[in-house]
GULUMPA-87939 format. One record per residue (C-alpha): residue in one letter; z, y, x. Coordinates in steps of 0.001 Angstrom, whole numbers, plus 524288, in hexadecimal, padded with zeros to 5 digits. Layout:
> a/Z/Y/X
...
This chain:
> x/84AA3/875E0/82E8F
> x/84644/8689A/82954
> x/8387E/86318/82A2A
> x/833F2/85A58/81F06
> x/82849/856C9/8165F
> x/829CA/85C10/80876
> x/82251/85854/7FC2C
> x/8189E/86320/7F8F2
> x/81D56/86332/7EAD6
> x/82ADB/867A5/7EF65
> x/825AF/873E2/7F63A
> x/8239A/88195/7F0E6
> x/8202F/88E82/7F793
> x/82BD4/89759/7FA07
> x/82B6E/8A578/7F582
> x/82ED1/8A9D5/8035B
> x/82321/8A2EC/8096A
> x/81AE0/8AD23/81061
> x/80EDE/8A745/809C7
> x/81628/8A553/7FD0F
> x/80E13/8AE2B/7F44B
> x/8003F/8ABBC/7EFE1
> x/7F6D4/8A09A/7F2A2
> x/7F5E2/89D60/80120
> x/7E8B7/89C8E/80801
> x/7E717/88E2F/80B76
> x/7D933/88ED0/810C2
> x/7DCFE/88D34/81F15
> x/7E815/88392/81D31
> x/7E355/87A99/81250
> x/7D952/87331/81ABC
> x/7E3D7/8705D/824E9
> x/7EDAB/86B8F/81AD5
> x/7E31A/86392/81431
> x/7DF71/85D1A/82114
> x/7EC99/85C08/82808
> x/7F740/85E7C/81DFB
> x/8027C/86805/81FC3
> x/806B0/86781/82E0C
> x/80FF5/87324/82F8C
> x/81CB4/871F5/827BA
> x/81F35/87B84/81CAF
> x/82BEE/8833B/81D50
> x/833C2/880B8/810E6
> x/84173/88235/80B93
> x/848D5/87BB9/80075
> x/84597/881B0/7F352
> x/85004/87FAD/7E907
> x/85183/870ED/7EA4F
> x/851EB/8675A/7F5BA
> x/844A5/861DC/7F1E0
> x/83C94/86E5E/7F0C4
> x/8388E/877DF/7FB63
> x/83201/88523/7FC2E
> x/82808/88849/806B0
> x/82C1B/8936D/80F87
> x/8202F/89202/81859
> x/81411/8899E/8169C
> x/80E9D/88DA3/80965
> x/80064/88C29/80D98
> x/802A3/87E7D/812FD
> x/809B7/87B01/8065F
> x/7FEB1/88017/7FDB8
> x/7F479/87972/80642
> x/7FBEC/86C9F/80503
> x/7FC30/86E6F/7F634
> x/7ED7C/8707D/7F62F
> x/7EB21/86440/7FE54
> x/7F445/85C5D/7F593
> x/7EC9D/860D4/7E9A0
> x/7DFD6/85CC2/7F028
> x/7E468/84F54/7F4A4
> x/7EE11/84C0F/7E9F2
> x/7F885/848EE/7F41D
> x/80348/85203/7F8E4
> x/809F7/84F94/805F7
> x/817AF/8544E/80904
> x/81741/86090/8117A
> x/81EA5/86276/81E51
> x/82928/86CD2/81C96
> x/83386/87393/824C0
> x/83F54/87588/81BDD
> x/84729/88186/81F99
> x/854D7/88450/81AFF
> x/85684/88C5D/80EB8
> x/85852/89AA9/81259
> x/854D5/8A86A/80E48
> x/846F9/8AC75/80AFB
> x/845C4/8B4C6/81735
> x/847CB/8A906/82014
> x/83DE9/8A12D/8184A
> x/833EA/8AC21/818F4
> x/8360A/8AD1F/827A7
> x/83381/89E8D/82923
> x/8271C/89FDB/82124
> x/8222C/8AB14/82990
> x/824E7/8A42A/8368A
> x/81E85/897AD/831D7
> x/81201/89E50/82D5D
> x/8108C/8A634/839E4
> x/8137A/89B22/84369
> x/80C83/88FF8/83C66
> x/8028D/88848/84476
> x/7F971/87D5D/84056
> x/7FCDB/87231/8499F
> x/7F318/86839/84EC0
> x/7F804/85AC0/84ABF
> x/7F199/853A8/85618
> x/7F7A1/85D1A/85FD7
> x/804B4/85B1E/85939
> x/802E8/84C65/85A0B
> x/80007/84CC1/8689A
> x/80BB9/855A7/86AFB
> x/814D6/84D82/862A4
> x/81089/840FD/86969
> x/81398/846AA/876D0
> x/820DD/84B53/87224
> x/823F0/83DF4/86C42
> x/820F0/837B3/8795E
> x/82A81/84130/87F93
> x/83554/83CB1/8769A
> x/8347F/845B4/86AE3
> x/83748/83FE2/85D78
> x/8303E/8424A/850B8
> x/83C11/849CA/84BC6
> x/83C27/8529C/857C5
> x/82DB3/85598/85650
> x/82FEB/85878/84802
> x/83A4A/862B7/84B0A
> x/8331C/8689D/856A7
> x/82612/86AC9/84FD3
> x/82B03/86DA5/84227
> x/824EC/861A8/83BE9
> x/82A55/856C9/8337F
> x/82C59/8496B/8399E
> x/82172/84447/830E8
> x/81808/84E72/8363E
> x/81B87/84ACB/84433
> x/81931/83C53/84187
> x/80C32/83F42/83B0C
> x/807F7/84760/846B6
> x/80C3A/83CCF/8504E
> x/80480/832C8/84898
> x/7F804/839F6/84C73
> x/7FA61/83496/85A13
> x/7F6A2/8271D/854EA
> x/7E8AE/82BD8/852F3
> x/7DD9A/82978/85C64
> x/7D9E4/83593/86465
> x/7CCF7/83727/85D46
> x/7D39E/83753/84FF5
> x/7DD5D/84157/854DF
> x/7D240/849ED/859B0
> x/7CB17/848B8/84CBE
> x/7D766/84CE2/845A6
> x/7D99E/85819/84F23
> x/7CBD3/85CB5/84C1C
> x/7CEAB/85BE1/83D74
> x/7C43D/85154/83BA1
> x/7CE2B/84822/83560
> x/7D723/84C51/82A58
> x/7E5CB/84AA0/82AF1
> x/7E693/83FA9/820BC
> x/7DCE6/83765/8285E
> x/7E44B/839B2/8350D
> x/7F140/835E9/82EE9
> x/7EBAB/8290A/82A79
> x/7E589/826AA/837CE
> x/7F2F6/827BF/83E2A
> x/7F660/81B21/83700
> x/7EA8A/81428/83CA4
> x/7EA80/80B7A/8488C
> x/7E1F3/80F3D/85422
> x/7D7D2/8051C/85018
> x/7D78B/80A8F/84247
> x/7D5B2/8183F/847B1
> x/7CA46/81391/84FF6
> x/7C455/80CE4/84412
> x/7C5BB/8197E/83C5B
> x/7BF2F/82175/84720
> x/7B3FD/8179F/84730
> x/7B20B/81A29/838B1
> x/7B283/828BD/83B47
> x/7A78C/82763/8453B
> x/79F33/81F23/83C36
> x/79771/8285F/83397
> x/79439/81D87/829ED
> x/7A251/818B0/8287F
> x/7ACA8/81CFC/81ED2
> x/7B816/82382/825C0
> x/7C4EF/82280/81E27
> x/7CCD7/82F0E/81E69
> x/7D8C2/83435/8176E
> x/7DECC/82AAB/80DC5
> x/7D30D/82196/80F2A
> x/7D694/82000/81D83
> x/7E41D/81B5B/819C3
> x/7DE2B/810DD/81114
> x/7D53B/80D09/81C56
> x/7E0C2/80B9D/82595
> x/7E970/8040B/81C36
> x/7E0DA/7F919/8174C
> x/7D455/8001F/813A3
> x/7CC89/7F83D/81D81
> x/7CB84/7E9F9/8218D
> x/7D37A/7E4C6/82CED
> x/7CAE7/7E307/8390E
> x/7CC34/7D688/840F2
> x/7D00D/7DE5A/84CF8
> x/7DD4B/7E0C2/84679
> x/7E0C3/7D237/846FE
> x/7EB3B/7CD85/85059
> x/7E78E/7BF73/84D72
> x/7DBCC/7B76E/8519D
> x/7D0F6/7BB5E/8484F
> x/7C91D/7AF1D/84B72
> x/7D3E5/7A689/845D1
> x/7D5D7/7AF56/839E7
> x/7D295/7A7E0/82D6E
> x/7D138/7B39C/8245E
> x/7C499/7BA90/82113
> x/7BE5E/7C477/82A41
> x/7B3ED/7CE1C/825FD
> x/7A9C0/7D2A4/82FE1
> x/7A353/7DFFD/82FBF
> x/794E6/7DCF2/8306B
> x/791CE/7EA73/835C3
> x/79C6F/7EB09/8401D
> x/7A4B5/7E2FF/84938
> x/7B17C/7E352/84197
> x/7B6E9/7D866/8392B
> x/7C18B/7D96E/82EE6
> x/7CB8D/7D08A/82870
> x/7C76C/7CD81/81A8E
> x/7D4EB/7C8B4/8162B
> x/7DF92/7D2AE/81917
> x/7EA80/7C974/814E4
> x/7E5C8/7BE99/81DF3
> x/7E470/7C866/8290A
> x/7F269/7CD31/827C4
> x/7F7B0/7BF53/82758
> x/7F0F1/7BC5F/8344A
> x/7F442/7C9B8/83A0C
> x/802AC/7C8CA/83691
> x/80361/7BB4C/83CAA
> x/7FD30/7C0B4/84911
> x/806EB/7CBFA/84933
> x/8123D/7C254/8482E
> x/80CAA/7BABE/853A5
> x/80BF4/7C720/85BDC
> x/819D9/7CA94/8580B
> x/81E7D/7BD40/85CAB
> x/81746/7BF4F/8697A
> x/81E5A/7CC36/86B68
> x/82B72/7C5A6/868BA
> x/82848/7BACB/87250
> x/824F3/7C54F/87C53
> x/832AF/7CB01/87B1E
> x/830C6/7D65B/871A4
> x/83D37/7D76B/869C6
> x/83837/7DEB8/85DD1
> x/82ABF/7DEF0/857AF
> x/829D4/7E8B3/84C7D
> x/81F1F/7E70D/84247
> x/81CA9/7F43D/83BF1
> x/818B4/7F403/82D82
> x/80A1B/7F29D/82BB1
> x/80374/7FFD7/82C98
> x/80F01/806C2/8330B
> x/80A26/80DB1/83F5A
> x/810FF/80D62/84C83
> x/8145F/81B93/84FD9
> x/81602/81C47/85E80
> x/81E97/82856/85E1F
> x/82903/820BC/8569A
> x/82A73/816A2/86183
> x/82D05/8162A/87018
> x/82855/80C5F/87A25
> x/83253/8024C/87E23
> x/82FF2/7F610/8866B
> x/8330F/7E879/88188
> x/83E5A/7E6A4/88AFB
> x/84555/7F278/884FF
> x/84393/7EE44/876F5
> x/83615/7F389/873CF
> x/83002/7EE78/8674B
> x/82267/7EAB4/862FF
> x/81D59/7F1E1/856F7
> x/8128C/7EB57/84F21
> x/809E3/7F4AA/8476C
> x/800BB/7EF39/83D0D
> x/7F6BE/7F78C/835F1
> x/7F15E/7F4FD/8286D
> x/7E444/7F1E0/82EBB
> x/7EA27/7E67E/8363B
> x/7EB84/7ECEB/843A4
> x/7F7E0/7E8CC/84AE4
> x/7FD85/7F02B/85688
> x/80909/7EBC0/85EE3
> x/810D3/7F6DC/8652E
> x/818DE/7F0D0/87027
> x/8250E/7F6BE/875F7
> x/829E0/80130/86C8A
> x/83682/805BA/86667
> x/83886/80FFE/85BFB
> x/83D2B/81D19/86119
> x/84A90/81AA8/85B14
> x/84BC8/80D58/861A4
> x/8476A/812F7/86EAC
> x/851DB/81DBC/86E10
> x/85C32/81395/86AC9
> x/857F6/80B5E/8765B
> x/858FA/81737/87F53
> x/866CA/81A34/87A8A
> x/86AE9/80C44/87D02
> x/86599/80D30/88AD7
> x/86CA9/81A15/88D6B
> x/87998/814D2/8885B
> x/8788F/8088D/89095
> x/877E6/7FF97/884D1
> x/87108/7F2C9/8870C
> x/8643B/7F1F4/87FD5
> x/85FC1/7E5BE/87933
> x/8559F/7DFA6/881F4
> x/84A68/7D947/87AEA
> x/84A71/7CAA3/87C22
> x/840CA/7C00C/87924
> x/842AC/7B973/86BF6
> x/8496E/7AC68/86CDC
> x/83E6F/7A547/865CB
> x/83000/7A573/868F6
> x/8255A/7A6DA/85EC8
> x/822AB/79828/85F01
> x/8312B/7954B/85D5B
> x/83151/79ECF/851F7
> x/8263A/7970D/84BB0
> x/82E4A/78AA9/84D45
> x/83A1F/79129/846EF
> x/83286/7977C/83BE1
> x/82ADB/78B5C/83811
> x/836A3/78233/83806
> x/83EA1/78BCE/82FDB
> x/83307/78D72/826CF
> x/83179/77EAA/82522
> x/83FDA/77D30/821C8
> x/83F9F/7883E/817CD
> x/8334E/783E5/810AF
> x/838CA/77636/80F6D
> x/8458D/77BFC/80A9A
> x/83F90/78416/7FFA1
> x/83A46/777D3/7F908
> x/8420A/775E7/7EC9A
> x/845FB/7844A/7EB88
> x/83C11/789F4/7E1EA
> x/84469/795D1/7DEAE
> x/844F1/799A1/7ECF9
> x/8365D/7971D/7EEAC
> x/83368/79F56/7E2A9
> x/83A29/7AAFF/7E8DF
> x/8338D/7A8C3/7F5F4
> x/82651/7A815/7EF2A
> x/828AC/7B46D/7E72B
> x/82D43/7BB97/7F36D
> x/820C3/7B777/7FA71
> x/8186D/7BBAD/7EEE4
> x/81E97/7C931/7EED4
> x/820C1/7CC02/7FD42
> x/81622/7C37E/80349
> x/8168A/7BD26/810B1
> x/80CF0/7B99C/81B90
> x/809BB/7AD49/81397
> x/809EC/7B366/80602
> x/7FFD3/7BD9A/8026B
> x/80081/7C194/7F426
> x/7F94D/7CCF2/7EE1D
> x/7FB51/7D38F/7E10A
> x/7F096/7D43E/7D6DC
> x/7EADF/7E1F6/7D90E
> x/7E5D9/7E345/7CAF6
> x/7DA8F/7EB82/7CFC7
> x/7D0FA/7F01C/7C575
> x/7CA13/7FC3A/7C063
> x/7D30F/8072E/7BBF6
> x/7D12E/804AA/7AD66
> x/7D42D/7F621/7AEEA
> x/7DFDF/7F8A5/7B7CA
> x/7E562/80250/7ADEB
> x/7E361/7F8A6/7A2C0
> x/7EACA/7EDEF/7A9F8
> x/7F58C/7F71C/7AE6A
> x/7F827/7FB81/7A068
> x/7F834/7EDC3/79ABB
> x/804B3/7E7EB/794DF
> x/803D5/7DC5D/79E3C
> x/803E0/7E516/7AA36
> x/80F2C/7ED20/7A4C6
> x/8172B/7E0BB/7A26A
> x/8146B/7DB93/7B01B
> x/817A7/7E8AB/7B67B
> x/8249D/7E9A2/7AF2B
> x/828C4/7DC41/7B423
> x/8244F/7DF9C/7C1E8
> x/82C6B/7EC0D/7C20C
> x/8385C/7E49F/7BD33
> x/83721/7DAD7/7C83B
> x/8348C/7E568/7D268
> x/8422A/7EA71/7CF1A
> x/847DE/7DCB7/7D009
> x/8423E/7DB4C/7DDCD
> x/846BA/7E907/7E1C1
> x/83899/7ECE1/7E458
> x/8339A/7FAC7/7E2CF
> x/830F4/7FD2A/7D45A
> x/823FD/803B5/7D7C6
> x/81EEF/7F7B7/7DF1E
> x/8124F/7F3CD/7D82D
> x/81463/7E526/7DA20
> x/81F6E/7DBDE/7DD4A
> x/81647/7D485/7E660
> x/816D4/7DA7C/7F3E9
> x/822A9/7E2C5/7F08F
> x/82C94/7DCE5/7F9FA
> x/8305A/7E175/807A8
> x/83342/7D3A5/80C75
> x/831C0/7C56C/808AF
> x/83F95/7C12E/80C0B
> x/8464D/7CCC5/8058B
> x/83E49/7CA85/7F932
> x/841C0/7BC09/7F922
> x/85022/7BF94/7FA73
> x/84EC9/7C8A4/7EEC1
> x/84834/7BDFA/7E69F
> x/85370/7B4B6/7E9CE
> x/85CA0/7BDDD/7E263
> x/85475/7BCD9/7D5F2
> x/854C2/7B1F8/7CBCA
> x/84937/7A8E1/7C9A3
> x/844C3/7AFCB/7BD3B
> x/843B0/7BCEA/7C429
> x/83C95/7B6F5/7CFC8
> x/83313/7B06E/7C664
> x/830D7/7BD95/7BFBC
> x/82DB9/7C3A5/7CCE9
> x/82490/7B851/7CFC8
> x/81D93/7BAB7/7C2D3
> x/81AEC/7C905/7C605
> x/816AA/7C61E/7D3F4
> x/80D9A/7BB81/7CECA
> x/80816/7C530/7C50F
> x/805E3/7CF41/7CFD4
> x/7FEB6/7C56B/7D85E
> x/7F6F1/7BE3D/7CDD9
> x/7E868/7C02A/7D010
> x/7E309/7C720/7C40C
> x/7D5B7/7C0D8/7C5AE
> x/7D94B/7B26E/7C717
> x/7D808/7A75F/7BD1C
> x/7E6B4/7A525/7BD82
> x/7E88B/7B148/7B502
> x/7E14E/7AA58/7AA05
> x/7E977/79DF5/7ABA3
> x/7F653/7A56D/7ABB3
> x/7F26E/7AD65/79FDA
> x/7EFA6/7A0EA/79850
> x/7FC41/79A63/79C8A
> x/8045B/7A660/79915
> x/7FD9D/7A779/78BE1
> x/7FA90/7B5CB/78E0A
> x/7F4E2/7BCAE/78219
> x/7ED57/7C84D/78767
> x/7ED3B/7CE8B/779EC
> x/7FBC6/7D123/77BA7
> x/7FA38/7D871/78885
> x/7EC86/7DE30/78823
> x/7E48D/7E782/77FD4
> x/7D64D/7EB3A/78182
> x/7D429/7F803/788B9
> x/7C90C/80049/78DC9
> x/7CA15/7FA57/79B5A
> x/7C506/7ED74/795C6
> x/7BB95/7F279/78B7D
> x/7B539/7FC66/79483
> x/7B2CC/7F1C8/79E97
> x/7AA91/7E962/79550
> x/79C55/7E8F2/799B5
> x/796CA/7DB97/79617
> x/78F37/7DC2F/78917
> x/791AB/7CDC2/785CF
> x/7A03A/7CF69/7881B
> x/7A0D7/7DBC7/77FE3
> x/799D3/7D4F5/774A8
> x/7A315/7C957/77532
> x/7AEF7/7D227/77601
> x/7AA1C/7DA70/76A8D
> x/7A88D/7CE40/76228
> x/7B621/7C9C1/7661E
> x/7BC9B/7D6A9/762A0
> x/7B47B/7DC64/75780
> x/7AEC6/7CFEB/751C9
> x/7A1A4/7C935/75225
> x/79B96/7D17E/7473F
> x/79E75/7DE85/74DEA
> x/799BE/7D91B/75AEC
> x/78CD5/7D4E0/75503
> x/78B2D/7E1E5/74DE5
> x/78C9F/7E923/75ADC
> x/784E3/7DF97/7631F
> x/77B1B/7EA0A/7673F
> x/78534/7F4CF/76962
> x/78832/7F9CE/7770B
> x/7931F/7F42A/77F1D
> x/79A9B/800EE/77DC1
> x/79A0D/80005/76EE5
> x/79E77/7F1D6/76EEC
> x/7A9F6/7F4D2/777E3
> x/7ADE9/8000E/76F05
> x/7AE0A/7F6D4/7634F
> x/7B6C1/7ED89/76B07
> x/7BFB2/7F904/76E77
> x/7C03A/7FD78/76034
> x/7C3DD/7EFC8/75BB0
> x/7CEC1/7EECB/765A5
> x/7D454/7FC37/7623D
> x/7D150/7FC65/7539F
> x/7C992/80910/7545D
> x/7BCC5/80DDB/74E4D
> x/7BF04/805B1/74221
> x/7C04E/7F8BA/7493B
> x/7CAF2/7EEFA/745D4
> x/7D462/7EDD4/7513A
> x/7D3FD/7E0CA/7586A
> x/7E127/7DD58/75E54
> x/7E47A/7D374/768D9
> x/7D6AE/7D23B/76E41
> x/7D5B2/7CDEA/77C68
> x/7C8B5/7CBD5/78358
> x/7C618/7BDE9/787B8
> x/7C6FE/7C1BC/795F8
> x/7D543/7C5BE/79482
> x/7D9F2/7B9EB/78CC6
> x/7E0B3/7ADE1/79236
> x/7D8D8/7A5E0/794B3
> x/7CE05/7AF98/797B1
> x/7C000/7AD91/79362
> x/7B33D/7B510/793AD
> x/7AA6E/7BA9B/78916
> x/79DFE/7B4C9/78ED0
> x/799C1/7A890/795E4
> x/79984/7B0A0/7A23C
> x/7A848/7B162/7A250
> x/7B05C/7BB1B/7A9E1
> x/7B46E/7BDC4/7B7DB
> x/7C0E7/7BBD5/7BFA4
> x/7CC1A/7B5EF/7B7DA
> x/7C381/7B535/7AB9D
> x/7B90E/7AD02/7B271
> x/7BFFA/7A066/7AEC2
> x/7CB27/79C5C/7A5F2
> x/7D5C3/79288/7A875
> x/7D09F/784A7/7A791
> x/7D5C7/77A80/79E0F
> x/7DC1E/772F0/7A94A
> x/7E2F0/77F29/7AE0E
> x/7E75E/7826C/7A045
> x/7ED88/774F4/79F04
> x/7F4BC/776FA/7ABE3
> x/7F9F5/78407/7A6F2
> x/7FED6/77D8C/79A8A
> x/80537/772A2/7A255
> x/80CB5/77C9E/7AA57
> x/810C8/784C8/79EAC
> x/81797/779F0/7971F
> x/821D7/7755C/7A12B
> x/82423/782F8/7A6B4
> x/825CA/78A00/799DA
> x/81AF4/79399/79CEC
> x/8110C/79797/7928C
> x/805FA/78E05/79066
> x/7F7F1/79298/791F3
> x/7EFC8/796D7/78673
> x/7E52F/78D5E/781F8
> x/7D8D6/78F6A/789B2
> x/7CD7E/795F4/782F8
> x/7C148/78E17/780A7
């Protein structure tokens, strides 16, 4: 018999299932499945192909899971015990035994039992076989041991649903206490379910108590809660720069103290105690550094993974000499001396090597570093505007080039941006060194496009210098016309599109009527002559407004005459397009 999780879409009810005929009564099981999911494995066997299975026992749990999936829109894989293919009599016998002997286990009781057995030397695999559960189910049950006693009791009393509890197992003890404080506050919002996950992974500000560094010497912004005692970091990027530096300092202190290995777990990855065993420093124990998304850092001293601990025991039994941990041969101050002198030599050496520096710069722009923080333009807007931009020819052209270069860099084709798509700065630089200058410059162009602020004046300057004709890449759509509200702007736009005579004849018409006339002129409908190539002043290069009040953001000012001359001066020797003449 094999225990595994199987996609619900690959399961069907077998004809030999003792509950196989008719609609099952789910009234007493549906609430439990809705709250806790399917806990007891279904008994299944292969049905025709290796990927499909028929349910010998567990029809009601299957149908309850289907009902919950229909309610939530999400279907989880179900735990199943796969029996060998045999005759129908054996399958019917298995179905009968399972339905008579089935019990509804208490997860918290299971957790406490499993924890005791793990301390006595049992493995996850052994627990899985003994209790008829998948390894994933055992790990999920053990994770409940990370919860504070009060949360466990609330879950035992069915006052917390299973989704909320699962997310709480990922929380640090301080996060759990914060969540309980919200639960006790009748006026506070308590995140549960999927909202709790967002709260744990960046949905809240980082409190100053998470800092390893001296907050008094911190130069970034701090926001105070006027109605409480807590303070929060206003700049998340600045916080992580200071926090990472403090973590590195602590790591150096551990090395100076004689710890041989310090392991930094990926941010957000929890430290599951049942996967490790205590081991002193003198026998090779390691320090594991756990960092949460909320900034909390925990140092677990003196641990080895279970596999490493077993290997160490075997070496001791066979009389093999174990590697004794030794102090590093350089101190942290000596390491500073080494690093800074090497750094000085390298930065002097790269002078006069622009091709090399280009690749280093592009690698930094894509992968980032503690000194480089680059963000992509999020292009956030209302749904209608976002859809209009996404369907534009310009966006399609940019996306096609981005996908081509994703393949050149061996990045995942589904990665939304090149920026931030690398696993390491050095490996990316090595990859760029294999590409010719033209390809690297193409990558630079896309990365620059991804990180160009959509709301800065530089967009106007670049559009002028590139000689971009918006009429070639843009057509009026409802997203723009429906957004028009200003009467003076609508009148000016109507005169521009339909002519001064029509604008004056409809001077007293409603804004809706005027916008419809503009729409008819642009589409050539309702007897209007079609106007082609029209672009509103806001979208042109250089941009301008329809009134003396002007616009906002990148339309609030146009490129000055001095700046336009500088753009022209660059264009001529470099062979780039010259800017368009500036509008009066």
